[in-house]
VOGU-3710 file (C-alpha; in Angstrom, 3 decimals, decimal comma):
1> xxxxxxxxxx> 108,090/110,681/-1,829  105,298/113,124/-1,847  103,780/113,783/-5,431  101,149/116,111/-6,886  99,744/115,451/-10,255  97,953/118,619/-11,869  95,142/118,022/-13,951  91,636/116,435/-13,814  91,244/113,886/-16,833  91,960/110,423/-17,717
11> xxxxxxxxxx> 95,741/111,272/-18,257  95,934/112,267/-14,767  93,865/109,245/-13,368  96,337/107,043/-15,210  99,277/108,513/-13,598  97,655/108,635/-10,157  96,692/104,683/-10,881  100,368/104,050/-11,521  101,915/106,230/-8,870  99,697/104,745/-6,370
21> xxxxxxxxxx> 101,182/101,389/-6,707  104,461/102,286/-5,698  105,404/101,759/-1,995  107,713/104,580/-2,184  104,757/106,977/-2,354  104,139/108,619/0,920  101,420/111,027/-0,100  99,576/111,299/-3,477  97,679/114,406/-4,463  95,959/115,575/-7,573
31> xxxxxxxxxx> 94,748/118,890/-8,136  91,870/119,101/-8,894  91,311/115,567/-9,760  88,255/113,558/-10,329  86,209/111,032/-8,826  88,385/108,242/-10,221  91,619/109,967/-8,642  89,555/110,373/-5,345  89,891/106,468/-4,753  93,583/106,326/-4,962
41> xxxxxxxxxx> 94,877/109,925/-3,907  93,950/113,153/-2,088  91,805/115,659/-4,359  92,764/119,116/-3,875  90,550/121,798/-5,214  93,005/124,229/-6,813  92,790/125,143/-10,492  95,993/123,970/-12,708  96,817/127,628/-13,488  96,380/128,919/-10,084
51> xxxxxxxxxx> 100,234/129,168/-9,459  100,136/130,897/-6,072  97,442/128,208/-4,646  99,665/125,320/-6,159  102,819/126,719/-4,580  101,177/127,139/-0,927  99,796/123,572/-1,279  103,224/122,227/-2,115  104,957/124,084/0,677  102,274/123,021/3,094
61> xxxxxxxxxx> 102,323/119,341/1,975  106,138/118,948/1,563  105,554/117,763/-2,012  108,843/116,614/-3,684  107,472/116,269/-7,334  104,992/118,135/-9,255  103,835/115,948/-12,407  102,015/118,472/-14,626  99,462/116,874/-16,797  97,881/119,473/-19,101
71> xxxxxxxxxx> 99,800/121,933/-21,480  98,269/125,289/-20,377  100,198/125,454/-17,102  103,431/124,686/-18,746  102,891/127,029/-21,722  102,022/129,851/-18,922  105,140/129,183/-17,123  104,610/126,915/-13,757  108,064/125,479/-13,778  109,415/129,163/-14,357
81> xxxxxxxxxx> 107,264/130,305/-11,249  108,662/127,585/-9,058  112,237/128,051/-10,210  112,014/132,040/-9,211  110,341/131,253/-5,707  113,088/130,323/-3,155  110,487/128,265/-1,027  109,695/126,174/-4,182  112,857/126,048/-6,378  114,017/122,757/-4,644
91> xxxxxxxxxx> 110,722/121,038/-6,053  110,879/118,873/-9,294  108,520/119,787/-12,088  107,733/117,257/-14,386  107,309/119,665/-17,548  109,407/121,854/-19,251  110,140/125,622/-18,504  108,142/128,280/-20,412  110,702/128,319/-23,358  110,589/124,653/-23,893
101> xxxxxxxxxx> 106,895/124,400/-23,618  106,491/126,950/-26,698  107,299/123,779/-28,868  103,425/123,139/-28,338  102,570/126,763/-27,448  103,567/128,205/-30,862  103,254/125,935/-34,125  105,656/128,736/-35,826  108,341/128,172/-33,053  108,027/124,322/-33,523
111> xxxxxxxxxx> 108,515/124,683/-37,366  111,324/126,841/-37,209  112,991/124,328/-34,503  112,317/121,345/-36,899  113,765/123,265/-39,960  117,001/124,351/-37,775  117,503/120,984/-36,849  116,792/118,919/-40,113  113,901/117,278/-38,826  111,575/115,756/-41,146
121> xxxxxxxxxx> 108,061/117,697/-41,326  105,559/119,158/-43,898  106,785/122,121/-45,674  105,407/125,519/-44,231  105,062/129,232/-44,041  103,619/131,528/-41,274  101,650/134,441/-41,894  99,921/137,459/-40,000  97,107/139,762/-40,728  99,487/142,129/-42,787
131> xxxxxxxxxx> 100,463/139,114/-44,870  97,177/137,954/-45,789  97,425/138,405/-49,513  100,916/136,581/-49,273  98,982/133,662/-47,510  96,403/133,699/-50,428  99,146/133,339/-52,889  100,880/130,562/-51,049  97,682/128,472/-50,870  97,182/129,038/-54,568
141> xxxxxxxxxx> 100,837/127,426/-54,998  99,817/124,440/-53,091  97,841/121,128/-54,033  94,690/120,389/-51,749  93,681/119,610/-49,067  94,812/122,723/-47,482  96,114/122,635/-43,800  95,830/125,552/-41,712  97,141/125,974/-38,298  96,392/128,538/-35,536
151> xxxxxxxxxx> 99,750/129,375/-33,957  98,860/129,145/-30,354  97,021/126,938/-28,112  93,256/126,588/-29,365  92,018/123,614/-27,269  93,072/121,109/-30,037  90,369/122,934/-32,426  92,938/125,285/-34,148  93,894/122,983/-37,237  91,751/123,081/-40,147
161> xxxxxxxxxx> 91,901/120,852/-43,368  89,930/121,890/-46,504  89,567/120,716/-49,670  88,474/123,870/-51,608  90,884/126,725/-52,292  88,119/129,504/-51,866  86,985/128,023/-48,483  90,731/127,960/-47,492  91,184/131,648/-48,202  87,984/132,638/-46,342
171> xxxxxxxxxx> 88,898/130,476/-43,276  92,560/132,006/-43,380  90,806/135,465/-43,505  88,690/134,558/-40,485  91,277/132,908/-38,559  93,654/136,208/-39,108  91,103/139,057/-39,437  88,367/138,105/-37,632  90,114/136,201/-34,584  88,357/132,919/-35,311
181> xxxxxxxxxx> 90,619/131,246/-32,251  91,294/134,562/-30,630  95,045/135,275/-29,920  96,016/131,780/-31,007  95,515/132,752/-34,551  97,039/136,112/-34,571  99,615/133,971/-36,822  98,540/131,214/-38,918  100,860/128,411/-40,236  100,005/127,084/-43,716
191> xxxxxxxxxx> 101,643/123,713/-44,372  101,350/120,894/-47,306  99,146/118,176/-46,335  101,090/114,851/-45,554  99,079/111,795/-46,834  99,476/108,656/-44,402  98,616/106,976/-41,135  99,309/108,933/-38,006  100,885/107,703/-34,621  102,235/109,144/-31,452
201> xxxxxxxxxx> 105,658/108,864/-29,824  106,528/109,677/-26,331  109,610/110,389/-25,192  110,848/111,172/-21,175  113,894/113,315/-20,824  115,749/114,616/-17,730  117,549/117,227/-19,913  120,584/115,065/-20,591  119,263/111,782/-21,381  115,779/110,110/-22,905
211> xxxxxxxxxx> 113,673/107,170/-22,835  111,282/106,216/-25,723  107,875/105,180/-24,069  105,730/102,688/-25,815  104,306/104,212/-28,953  100,411/104,639/-29,511  97,811/105,434/-32,138  94,828/107,458/-31,202  91,546/108,091/-32,939  90,394/111,927/-33,018
221> xxxxxxxxxx> 87,365/112,015/-35,000  83,771/111,551/-33,425  82,226/109,476/-36,136  83,303/105,996/-37,097  85,595/105,523/-39,959  87,306/108,751/-38,967  84,443/110,865/-39,823  82,861/113,944/-38,089  84,383/116,507/-35,836  87,735/116,188/-34,240
231> xxxxxxxxxx> 87,688/115,712/-30,578  90,161/115,224/-27,646  90,329/111,586/-28,739  88,033/108,575/-28,779  90,367/105,636/-28,144  93,876/104,584/-28,580  95,872/101,403/-28,811  99,549/100,327/-28,165  102,006/98,894/-29,332  101,204/100,400/-33,055
241> xxxxxxxxxx> 101,352/97,069/-35,325  103,324/98,868/-38,320  105,836/100,104/-36,363  108,654/97,409/-37,082  112,365/97,782/-35,986  113,316/99,378/-38,980  110,588/102,139/-38,672  111,324/102,483/-34,929  114,977/103,157/-35,625  114,107/105,870/-38,090
251> xxxxxxxxxx> 111,933/107,559/-35,666  114,779/107,285/-32,917  117,680/108,300/-35,310  115,778/111,109/-37,410  113,376/112,524/-34,985  113,851/111,791/-31,326  117,773/112,259/-31,279  118,025/115,325/-33,167  114,805/116,699/-30,958  116,985/116,245/-27,760
261> xxxxxxxxxx> 120,141/117,091/-29,348  118,486/120,463/-30,669  116,989/121,475/-27,305  120,584/121,397/-25,953  122,116/122,989/-29,070  119,566/125,969/-28,522  120,080/126,179/-24,788  116,389/125,092/-24,212  116,228/123,596/-20,529  113,703/120,647/-20,857
271> xxxxxxxxxx> 112,469/117,970/-18,346  109,601/116,186/-18,778  107,637/114,386/-21,513  107,806/115,220/-25,156  104,792/113,861/-27,132  105,878/113,741/-30,998  102,927/113,506/-33,350  104,055/111,523/-36,390  102,854/110,516/-39,848  103,981/107,522/-41,558
281> xxxxxxxxxx> 103,978/108,648/-45,273  104,664/106,947/-48,546  108,077/104,914/-48,743  107,895/104,000/-44,789  109,251/107,357/-43,629  108,084/109,505/-40,569  107,629/112,908/-40,535  106,506/114,931/-37,601  103,027/116,793/-37,760  103,608/118,484/-34,157
291> xxxxxxxxxx> 105,400/118,588/-30,796  103,367/118,611/-27,454  104,925/119,087/-24,182  103,305/116,607/-22,065  101,632/113,110/-22,280  98,693/112,824/-24,618  95,089/111,923/-23,798  93,936/109,119/-24,265  97,223/107,684/-25,403  98,360/107,861/-21,660
301> xxxxxxxxxx> 95,628/105,237/-20,972  97,518/102,700/-22,942  100,973/103,976/-22,492  101,508/104,099/-18,845  99,591/100,531/-18,180  102,231/98,932/-20,372  105,206/100,391/-18,251  106,127/97,723/-15,820  108,636/99,813/-13,659  107,659/101,461/-10,396
311> xxxxxxxxxx> 107,088/105,036/-11,871  108,579/106,458/-8,663  111,914/104,933/-9,698  111,430/106,544/-13,151  110,457/110,171/-11,708  113,285/109,816/-9,280  116,132/109,083/-12,022  114,501/112,347/-13,785  114,987/114,503/-10,811  118,610/113,159/-10,432
321> xxxxxxxxxx> 119,369/113,222/-14,040  120,396/109,542/-14,383  117,605/108,462/-16,687  120,147/106,478/-18,464  120,350/104,052/-15,627  116,689/102,985/-15,920  115,919/100,001/-18,143  112,283/100,317/-19,054  110,311/96,927/-18,645  107,322/96,824/-20,916
331> xxxxxxxxxx> 104,358/94,689/-20,903  104,277/92,717/-24,168  100,427/92,410/-24,177  98,511/95,072/-26,332  96,323/97,483/-24,629  93,459/99,447/-25,980  91,150/102,281/-24,408  87,710/103,267/-25,845  86,263/106,353/-24,585  82,913/106,832/-23,560
341> xxxxxxxxxx> 81,508/110,466/-23,917  78,372/112,816/-23,300  75,666/112,940/-26,052  76,438/116,076/-28,136  80,244/116,127/-27,596  82,464/117,473/-29,064  79,776/120,450/-29,457  77,347/121,287/-26,554  76,531/118,391/-24,072  74,949/118,365/-20,600
351> xxxxxxxxxx> 77,016/117,520/-17,157  75,722/115,736/-14,030  74,225/112,690/-15,678  74,601/109,789/-12,981  76,843/106,836/-14,257  75,661/103,327/-13,242  77,257/99,827/-13,532  81,100/100,657/-12,673  80,971/98,095/-10,114  80,201/95,389/-12,734
361> xxxxxxxxxx> 83,378/95,996/-14,755  85,649/93,188/-14,715  89,115/92,768/-16,974  89,242/96,432/-17,885  90,574/99,273/-16,058  88,180/102,424/-16,068  90,154/105,717/-15,953  87,990/108,733/-15,080  88,157/111,255/-17,691  85,312/113,822/-17,041
371> xxxxxxxxxx> 83,633/112,747/-13,791  82,862/114,128/-9,950  81,163/112,827/-7,107  77,772/114,438/-6,149  75,758/113,310/-3,060  77,645/109,998/-3,007  77,115/109,203/-6,886  79,637/109,432/-9,729  78,076/111,682/-12,260  79,480/112,975/-15,810
381> xxxxxxxxxx> 81,602/116,099/-15,246  82,846/116,659/-18,855  82,606/115,720/-22,817  84,810/112,592/-22,437  83,568/110,940/-19,339  85,158/107,519/-19,059  88,494/105,466/-20,744  87,875/101,853/-20,586  91,436/100,061/-20,978  92,174/96,569/-21,353
391> xxxxxxxxxx> 94,911/94,215/-22,217  94,951/91,320/-25,010  97,256/89,001/-26,925  96,743/91,796/-29,764  94,953/94,921/-29,875  91,758/93,571/-31,525  91,458/91,205/-28,396  91,947/94,070/-26,019  89,211/96,300/-27,872  86,833/93,712/-27,448
401> xxxxxxxxxx> 87,294/93,155/-23,691  86,782/97,230/-23,547  83,682/96,818/-25,579  82,171/94,097/-23,456  82,774/95,986/-20,430  81,431/99,200/-21,844  78,201/97,478/-22,385  77,836/97,301/-18,426  77,788/101,224/-18,120  75,037/103,378/-18,626
411> xxxxxxxxxx> 74,451/107,065/-18,352  72,142/109,370/-20,235  73,374/110,179/-23,798  76,464/107,623/-23,560  78,070/107,456/-26,857  81,375/105,533/-28,036  83,037/104,541/-31,315  82,721/100,895/-32,065  85,503/100,726/-34,729  88,765/101,478/-32,766
421> xxxx> 91,565/99,874/-34,588  89,516/99,715/-37,741  92,284/101,008/-39,855  94,862/98,608/-38,740
//
């Protein structure tokens, strides 16, 4: 099987690491990839939204399966592009068509889907610029904190949680009238604040059947104790200690099954990963915060290493709509990943910093998130640079192993949180 992975981050390096272990892989490509993927696959210098370029490469290299890492090409319709081209329509895309991708591309669409299928989530209303006064009134009816979400994709920065009602009104106006997040905030979803602890549920579906992958918990804030600005993710652990059998069953029965059945009922074709952002609220109840239509990052770096199956067998079952025949084998150890980022991230930061010490790492897997090769050296090429994943008898042991290996690494401005798992 020839496989192409789209993307350049830690998620894509992890998928390449796993797929490269299969004897059933003939050729593995990553576009555009990074310095880590270059060690186990062929990097192809094509952007993830260059559909024409991707299509030409797929035909030339006789690619059988394309695994789409990030959300943007899915929301922009890469799956539909392949289906509409006679030379590409036979290729399996792991990732939904544009309609299904709207679950992530539009918060309003996702909320309406959940409401229609009785999937537990926060109460909400949607507003556009001409409904600004109504939006103010709705905010006044809520108790703080106030949650404002840009409807469209905003690179993970489109959610504001504010304690002051006047600030919330100002920000609503800034989003709707002043286009704070561009077209993404043409519509804004205001919803009630849910108080609890968050976790991530990952589901793989072939359109008929589904498998729940290992669950994970990630840490988004830049500062220790979950303080400071939101990032793409500073670390993650799997499994999640508070997900016992009862809570797992609630997630499957109240959220996963209605989601899969809802897609079928609504006539939304969906093949690929569904990332369900959850929160455990008072009374041990799970509610949905959001849907994403791909694997999360950095959660992939702890979820995929815990799957013992040959990933090619799993993808083949997806392509043949027989995912129900696969029994997932999971590593019972805990996995933890800690992200090393560039100084200044998530705001402005410099690239091109030489990374030293990678050869000294033992007992951790280093997944490259934002790197490239330059004159034979590995240098930083993003805000999140490296993910250090380790196993342990519990998450504490796994995290400690990652920290001990992070101590061996240096690049100018390196920063990482030293409290991953602090709230567990």
